[in-house]
N, C-alpha and C positions, 0 to 999 in steps of 0.2 A: 777507448774513444774512436779508435782506428779501423774496428772491427766491422763497422759499417760504411766506412768510408770507401770510395773508388778509386782507390790506389794500387799501387802494385800489379800483380795478376789479375787483382779485382777490378781493375780500370778497363782490362778486356771486355767488360761485360756491357760498359757502357757502347763500345765499338761493335757490339754484335746485335743491335737492335737495328730495323729496317725501316720503322715508320716513326714520326714525332710521334703518334700515338702510343707506341711500344715505350719511348724514351721517357715519356709522362709516364708513366704505368711504373718505370723502372725507379725511376726517379722521386716523385711525388708519390707513390703509393697511394692513390685517391682516384677517384673517375673522374675521365679525359674531358674536359669541357666541351663543349659542341659548338668549336669556332672555327673559322677558316685557317689553313696553316700558317700563314703569315702570322697572324695574331697569337696563335697556338704555341708557336717558337718564340716568342716575346714574353708569353705569359710563363712559359715553360723557366725561361732564364731568370726571371723577376722573382717565380715562386722558388727556386732553387737556393738564389742568393738570400733572400728573405727567410728560409729555414735556417740557413748557413747563421746569418747573423741572431738570430733569435737563440740559436744553439749556444753560439759562442758567449753572447750574454748571459746566460744563464749560468755558464760555467763561470765565467769571473763572478758573478753576483754571489757565489758561493763564498768568496772572500768578505770579511768585514771591511777591508780597506785593499782593495786589488792593486797589484803593483802598477806604477806609473806606464810600465810598458804595454801592459797588457790594457788598459784604457785607451793608449795610444793607437792601438789596432783598430779599436771601433772609431776613432777619430779619422781614420782613413775615408770613411765613408761621410762625414760632416765635410771634409775638405771638399770632396766629391759633390755634395749636395749644392755646397755653396756656389757651386760654378753653375750648376743648372738654376738655382734661385735667380743668379745674377742675370742669367742669359734672358730667364722668363719675364724678368723686370724689365731690362732691356727693350725688349719687344711688347711690352706694355701688357702682358696678359695678366688678366684678373685673378685667375685662379691658381693657388700655388700647384707646381709641377710634382709629379711623383718622386717621393724621396725614399730614401733608406730611413727606416727608424732606429735611432741610435740612443734613444732613451733607455736607462736613466742616465747615461753617459755622455750625453749631447753637449757641444759646445755652442750649439744653435738653438735661440728659443724660436721655434718653428710656430708657435702658436700667435705669434706678432706679425706674422705677414700680414700686409705687405711691407711693414716698416722694416727695411733693412738693418737701419742704424739701431733700431731696439732689438732686432733678432741676434745682432752679432756683439751687443754692448754688453762688456764686462766680462770679455772672453778674449782668446790669444786673436780672435778674427775681428776685433774692435774696429781694426784700421778699414775693414771692407765696410764702409759706414754710407754709402750711397749708392743709387742704381747706376752701374757703369755705362758708357758710351761702348757702341761696338768696338771702337777703335782701341779700348781699354783692356777689353777682355781677355786678350793674349798676354798681356802684360800681368792682369791677376791672377790667371791660371797658373802660370809660371811660377808668381810668388807664392801663390797657394802649396805649388808640388813641392817646392824647395823649403818652406814652411813645415810642411808636415815632415818630410825625411829628418829636419834639424830637429824637431820634436822628438821624432821616434829615436834619434840618435841620443840625444841628450837623457832621454830615459832609461835606455839600455845601458848607460852608465853607472845606474842607480840598482841594475838588478843583483840579484844574489852572485857574490864573489866566485862560487864556485861554478857556474854556468857565464858568467858576464863574456869571458873571453870567448865562448865558442857561439853565443848570440852575437857577438860583435862581428866575427868572422863570417856568419851566415847573412847576416843582415847586409855587410858590406859586400860581399859576394854579388848579391841582386844589384843594390844602388849603383856599383860599379859597372855590371853587366848594362843596368838600364842605360847609363851613361854613355856607355861605346855605342849601344844600339842606336841611340839616338842622334849620336854623333855621326856615325854612318848612315842613319836615313836621311839627315839633313844633307849631307857631302853627295850623297848617292840621288836622291830624288829631288832637291831642291839646289844644286849645284851651289852652295855656300862653300865660304873659302873658311879656313883654320881661324880666322879673326871672329867672324861672324858666328860659326858654329860655338866658340868658347861662352859666347853671352848667354847662349840656350841651354847650357849644361848644368846641372846641380850641383851646388857646391855646401860643403859643411860650414863655412863661415862666409860672412861676407867679403873678407879679403880676397878671396877668388883666387888662391896661389896656386903655382905650379905643381905642387906637392899637395896640395888639396886631398884630403883621405875620401872623398868620394869622387872627385874627377880626374884625378890624376893618369890612372890607366886610359881613360879616353882621351885627354890631352897629348898623349905619347903618340896616337895615330893620326892625329889630326892632318899633317901634311904627308902621310903614307900614300903612296900610289894604290889605288884600288884595283889596279889591274896587274901589281908586279907579286905576284905567289912567293917568287923567293924572298922577297922582304917581308911578306906575312907569314911565311913557313916557321918564320924565326920568333913570332910573337909568342907572348907569355899564355894566350889563349888558343894556342894554334890548333887543339885536338878539336876545338868546335868547328873549323872552318869547312865549307863546302868543298868537295873533292875536286882535285886537278888532274888535267888529263894533257900529256904531254902531246903538243901541238895544237890545242885546242885554246881559243881564247878564255881567260879566267879572269871573273870580278868576283870581288870578295861579296857575299850574300847574306844581308843581317839577318833574313828570315833563316836561314839554314843555321847561323850562329843560336840565335834566339831556340829554336828547337831542339837541338844540339844541348844548350846549355839548361835548358827546362828540365829534363830528364837528368842530369846531374845534379842541379840545385834540388829539386824533390828527394832525390835520393838521400842528400846530405842532411835535409831535415827530417828524413824519416830516422835515419841513424841518430840525430840528435835528440831526438823525441823519447828514446828510449836510455839514452846515455844519461841523463841528468833529472832524475826523479826528484820529488819535491821541491822543485824549484820552477821559475817563470819558463823555464825551457821546454818543457812538453807542450804548455797552451801555446805558445808561440809558434811552433813547429806544428802544431795542430791546426792552428789558422793559416800558415803556409800550405800546407797539404790540403786543406780544403779551399782553399782559393785556386788551387791549381787544379782539384775537382771540378770547379765551375769552368774554368777555362774549356775542361775537356768536355763539359755538358754542353757548352757554347758551340765549341768545335763541331761536335756530333749534329748538335741541330744544325747548323749551316749545311755540314754535307750533305746529310739528309736533303734539305732544301733545293742544294744547287745541283744534286746526284754527284756528288764527289764520291769516289771509292773510298771505303773505309779504312784501308790501305793508305792512303793520302792523307786522310783525317788523323791518324793515328800519328805518322810522322810530323804532322803540325803541331799535335799536343805533346808532343815528346814520349808517346808510349811506343813501345816494342813488344813482341811476344815475351821478351824477358825484362818486361817493363818494372822499373824503379825498386827493385828488392822484393 
């Protein structure tokens, strides 16, 4: 399953290309469309994503009744699609926007466009039953993000006992880090205080307690000084911090943390892929690895268009010469 994936040292192939045409030929293995580069870049990202989703759906369709957690991974795209649909309706667009095809595992009845209530009825998204006002969209998107994570977590609890603990560790690692990064960005770029940030984090339950399994690590750092390296170097995740140089002003960098964590997280998924055969774990890990591959393809594409060095692009993607196992 991983033989044709751009992971580990094979990921370096993505960063060896010099043009979008080369990248298309490498990733899509088909004739390059004769379109301007900006359009080609978008087409490439969509083509790579759609191929991945179709491959994943085929894999889980081999089961008469795929495990709920495997179906939940497809639902990631339904939750993403409904945001696009809501925005399009808000701006009174007549045509349905491009969406990821999640059938036959879809939560949304896409053929019922533009009736948003009919599209979401009889599903866990039935609360999304009217065209949102512009002022509602941020709150709706937050609710969708949290609901998806809670669905995923609920279904991880239903996985095979032999791999459940590992899957919980793997997914929690990602969810917690996303909360941490979001908290840091809100603090650094939007100057939000701790109380404001708390309301924007993802929680595992509606109680939003300090020891919430999703948010606890992010909550711990809300009042930390973003310029105090002495405080941050004692952090649980200090290994991801941007370097500190004596006598030079230092500020915690969420981009650096994200890139450093990404490499370790993918390596974790690769190890888990091989450790629990005949369970849900390999397919969950494959999904994680392939999603990371899509991020790498996007990074290479953007790097080419913006004339960024591939060394810098590799750093953003969490890829090194000794990459991810």
